[in-house]
PyMOL commands that place a pseudoatom at each C-alpha (Angstrom):
pseudoatom trace, name=CA, resn=MET, resi=1, chain=A, elem=C, hetatm=0, pos=[7.809, -27.740, -5.976]
pseudoatom trace, name=CA, resn=ASP, resi=2, chain=A, elem=C, hetatm=0, pos=[4.090, -27.446, -5.763]
pseudoatom trace, name=CA, resn=GLN, resi=3, chain=A, elem=C, hetatm=0, pos=[2.483, -24.155, -6.713]
pseudoatom trace, name=CA, resn=ILE, resi=4, chain=A, elem=C, hetatm=0, pos=[0.015, -22.494, -4.376]
pseudoatom trace, name=CA, resn=ARG, resi=5, chain=A, elem=C, hetatm=0, pos=[-2.202, -19.440, -4.473]
pseudoatom trace, name=CA, resn=LEU, resi=6, chain=A, elem=C, hetatm=0, pos=[-3.156, -17.284, -1.430]
pseudoatom trace, name=CA, resn=THR, resi=7, chain=A, elem=C, hetatm=0, pos=[-6.881, -17.270, -0.622]
pseudoatom trace, name=CA, resn=ARG, resi=8, chain=A, elem=C, hetatm=0, pos=[-6.574, -14.247, 1.696]
pseudoatom trace, name=CA, resn=THR, resi=9, chain=A, elem=C, hetatm=0, pos=[-4.448, -11.141, 1.911]
pseudoatom trace, name=CA, resn=LEU, resi=10, chain=A, elem=C, hetatm=0, pos=[-1.434, -10.937, 4.090]
pseudoatom trace, name=CA, resn=GLU, resi=11, chain=A, elem=C, hetatm=0, pos=[-1.110, -7.317, 5.111]
pseudoatom trace, name=CA, resn=THR, resi=12, chain=A, elem=C, hetatm=0, pos=[2.212, -5.598, 5.611]
pseudoatom trace, name=CA, resn=ALA, resi=13, chain=A, elem=C, hetatm=0, pos=[2.319, -6.121, 9.505]
pseudoatom trace, name=CA, resn=GLU, resi=14, chain=A, elem=C, hetatm=0, pos=[1.316, -9.750, 9.136]
pseudoatom trace, name=CA, resn=CYS, resi=15, chain=A, elem=C, hetatm=0, pos=[3.876, -10.358, 6.379]
pseudoatom trace, name=CA, resn=ALA, resi=16, chain=A, elem=C, hetatm=0, pos=[6.595, -8.828, 8.459]
pseudoatom trace, name=CA, resn=ARG, resi=17, chain=A, elem=C, hetatm=0, pos=[5.712, -10.836, 11.579]
pseudoatom trace, name=CA, resn=ARG, resi=18, chain=A, elem=C, hetatm=0, pos=[5.471, -14.140, 9.793]
pseudoatom trace, name=CA, resn=ASN, resi=19, chain=A, elem=C, hetatm=0, pos=[8.387, -13.752, 7.318]
pseudoatom trace, name=CA, resn=ALA, resi=20, chain=A, elem=C, hetatm=0, pos=[11.419, -15.981, 8.034]
pseudoatom trace, name=CA, resn=VAL, resi=21, chain=A, elem=C, hetatm=0, pos=[13.527, -13.901, 5.599]
pseudoatom trace, name=CA, resn=SER, resi=22, chain=A, elem=C, hetatm=0, pos=[15.997, -11.611, 7.450]
pseudoatom trace, name=CA, resn=VAL, resi=23, chain=A, elem=C, hetatm=0, pos=[16.223, -8.838, 4.775]
pseudoatom trace, name=CA, resn=THR, resi=24, chain=A, elem=C, hetatm=0, pos=[12.852, -8.022, 3.071]
pseudoatom trace, name=CA, resn=THR, resi=25, chain=A, elem=C, hetatm=0, pos=[11.306, -5.354, 1.005]
pseudoatom trace, name=CA, resn=ALA, resi=26, chain=A, elem=C, hetatm=0, pos=[9.803, -2.652, 3.142]
pseudoatom trace, name=CA, resn=HIS, resi=27, chain=A, elem=C, hetatm=0, pos=[6.010, -2.694, 3.247]
pseudoatom trace, name=CA, resn=LEU, resi=28, chain=A, elem=C, hetatm=0, pos=[5.719, -6.072, 1.581]
pseudoatom trace, name=CA, resn=SER, resi=29, chain=A, elem=C, hetatm=0, pos=[2.135, -7.365, 1.494]
pseudoatom trace, name=CA, resn=LEU, resi=30, chain=A, elem=C, hetatm=0, pos=[0.795, -10.451, -0.339]
pseudoatom trace, name=CA, resn=PRO, resi=31, chain=A, elem=C, hetatm=0, pos=[-2.705, -9.936, -1.930]
pseudoatom trace, name=CA, resn=VAL, resi=32, chain=A, elem=C, hetatm=0, pos=[-5.200, -12.705, -2.536]
pseudoatom trace, name=CA, resn=GLY, resi=33, chain=A, elem=C, hetatm=0, pos=[-4.255, -14.690, -5.534]
pseudoatom trace, name=CA, resn=SER, resi=34, chain=A, elem=C, hetatm=0, pos=[-0.427, -14.335, -4.989]
pseudoatom trace, name=CA, resn=VAL, resi=35, chain=A, elem=C, hetatm=0, pos=[1.347, -17.330, -6.363]
pseudoatom trace, name=CA, resn=GLY, resi=36, chain=A, elem=C, hetatm=0, pos=[4.101, -19.102, -4.496]
pseudoatom trace, name=CA, resn=HIS, resi=37, chain=A, elem=C, hetatm=0, pos=[5.710, -22.484, -4.021]
pseudoatom trace, name=CA, resn=VAL, resi=38, chain=A, elem=C, hetatm=0, pos=[5.706, -25.171, -1.363]
pseudoatom trace, name=CA, resn=VAL, resi=39, chain=A, elem=C, hetatm=0, pos=[9.210, -25.806, -0.041]
pseudoatom trace, name=CA, resn=ASP, resi=40, chain=A, elem=C, hetatm=0, pos=[8.214, -28.447, 2.532]
pseudoatom trace, name=CA, resn=ARG, resi=41, chain=A, elem=C, hetatm=0, pos=[5.084, -29.934, 4.080]
pseudoatom trace, name=CA, resn=LEU, resi=42, chain=A, elem=C, hetatm=0, pos=[4.759, -29.585, 7.890]
pseudoatom trace, name=CA, resn=GLY, resi=43, chain=A, elem=C, hetatm=0, pos=[2.533, -31.304, 10.319]
pseudoatom trace, name=CA, resn=GLU, resi=44, chain=A, elem=C, hetatm=0, pos=[0.063, -28.339, 10.559]
pseudoatom trace, name=CA, resn=GLY, resi=45, chain=A, elem=C, hetatm=0, pos=[0.813, -26.439, 7.338]
pseudoatom trace, name=CA, resn=TYR, resi=46, chain=A, elem=C, hetatm=0, pos=[3.259, -25.708, 4.493]
pseudoatom trace, name=CA, resn=LEU, resi=47, chain=A, elem=C, hetatm=0, pos=[6.551, -23.980, 4.315]
pseudoatom trace, name=CA, resn=VAL, resi=48, chain=A, elem=C, hetatm=0, pos=[6.303, -21.695, 1.380]
pseudoatom trace, name=CA, resn=GLU, resi=49, chain=A, elem=C, hetatm=0, pos=[8.110, -18.997, -0.638]
pseudoatom trace, name=CA, resn=PHE, resi=50, chain=A, elem=C, hetatm=0, pos=[6.896, -16.100, -2.736]
pseudoatom trace, name=CA, resn=GLY, resi=51, chain=A, elem=C, hetatm=0, pos=[9.030, -14.061, -5.111]
pseudoatom trace, name=CA, resn=SER, resi=52, chain=A, elem=C, hetatm=0, pos=[11.723, -16.686, -5.898]
pseudoatom trace, name=CA, resn=ARG, resi=53, chain=A, elem=C, hetatm=0, pos=[14.901, -14.944, -7.105]
pseudoatom trace, name=CA, resn=GLY, resi=54, chain=A, elem=C, hetatm=0, pos=[17.151, -17.926, -7.375]
pseudoatom trace, name=CA, resn=PRO, resi=55, chain=A, elem=C, hetatm=0, pos=[18.052, -20.995, -5.329]
pseudoatom trace, name=CA, resn=ASP, resi=56, chain=A, elem=C, hetatm=0, pos=[18.721, -19.098, -2.223]
pseudoatom trace, name=CA, resn=ARG, resi=57, chain=A, elem=C, hetatm=0, pos=[16.662, -15.877, -2.382]
pseudoatom trace, name=CA, resn=CYS, resi=58, chain=A, elem=C, hetatm=0, pos=[12.980, -14.898, -2.237]
pseudoatom trace, name=CA, resn=ASP, resi=59, chain=A, elem=C, hetatm=0, pos=[10.793, -12.092, -1.028]
pseudoatom trace, name=CA, resn=TRP, resi=60, chain=A, elem=C, hetatm=0, pos=[8.747, -13.975, 1.597]
pseudoatom trace, name=CA, resn=PHE, resi=61, chain=A, elem=C, hetatm=0, pos=[9.321, -17.328, 3.305]
pseudoatom trace, name=CA, resn=GLY, resi=62, chain=A, elem=C, hetatm=0, pos=[7.191, -18.815, 6.003]
pseudoatom trace, name=CA, resn=VAL, resi=63, chain=A, elem=C, hetatm=0, pos=[4.506, -21.123, 7.212]
pseudoatom trace, name=CA, resn=LEU, resi=64, chain=A, elem=C, hetatm=0, pos=[0.946, -20.971, 5.747]
pseudoatom trace, name=CA, resn=TYR, resi=65, chain=A, elem=C, hetatm=0, pos=[-1.980, -23.153, 6.793]
pseudoatom trace, name=CA, resn=PRO, resi=66, chain=A, elem=C, hetatm=0, pos=[-4.390, -25.150, 4.466]
pseudoatom trace, name=CA, resn=SER, resi=67, chain=A, elem=C, hetatm=0, pos=[-7.187, -22.540, 5.080]
pseudoatom trace, name=CA, resn=GLU, resi=68, chain=A, elem=C, hetatm=0, pos=[-4.862, -19.755, 3.640]
pseudoatom trace, name=CA, resn=ILE, resi=69, chain=A, elem=C, hetatm=0, pos=[-3.993, -21.391, 0.307]
pseudoatom trace, name=CA, resn=GLU, resi=70, chain=A, elem=C, hetatm=0, pos=[-4.989, -23.385, -2.636]
pseudoatom trace, name=CA, resn=LEU, resi=71, chain=A, elem=C, hetatm=0, pos=[-2.739, -26.116, -3.794]
pseudoatom trace, name=CA, resn=ALA, resi=72, chain=A, elem=C, hetatm=0, pos=[-1.626, -26.416, -7.481]
pseudoatom trace, name=CA, resn=THR, resi=73, chain=A, elem=C, hetatm=0, pos=[-4.180, -29.189, -8.214]
pseudoatom trace, name=CA, resn=GLU, resi=74, chain=A, elem=C, hetatm=0, pos=[-6.934, -26.913, -6.976]
pseudoatom trace, name=CA, resn=VAL, resi=75, chain=A, elem=C, hetatm=0, pos=[-5.626, -23.962, -8.922]
pseudoatom trace, name=CA, resn=VAL, resi=76, chain=A, elem=C, hetatm=0, pos=[-5.402, -25.915, -12.158]
pseudoatom trace, name=CA, resn=ALA, resi=77, chain=A, elem=C, hetatm=0, pos=[-8.903, -27.392, -11.699]
pseudoatom trace, name=CA, resn=GLN, resi=78, chain=A, elem=C, hetatm=0, pos=[-10.470, -23.909, -11.244]
pseudoatom trace, name=CA, resn=ALA, resi=79, chain=A, elem=C, hetatm=0, pos=[-8.799, -22.552, -14.424]
pseudoatom trace, name=CA, resn=ALA, resi=80, chain=A, elem=C, hetatm=0, pos=[-10.118, -25.528, -16.515]
for i in range(1, 80): cmd.bond("trace and resi %d" % i, "trace and resi %d" % (i + 1))
show_as sticks, trace
zoom trace
């Protein structure tokens, strides 16, 4: 899976609204710089997960758009 990093904060309300996980941590927010993984590429964006806790569990699972993330190749290039 490709690694991504958020380029903007997803506040608690937005995280709750956009999260496809049925049981989540209360008051979850994802700050700028949070690292996640691409699960699938969609026509308009990426299906991503944050906080992987095994093959079938994570903290946040949903669609993010290119303007909201940096892909792993961009993350690695900035670190160099």
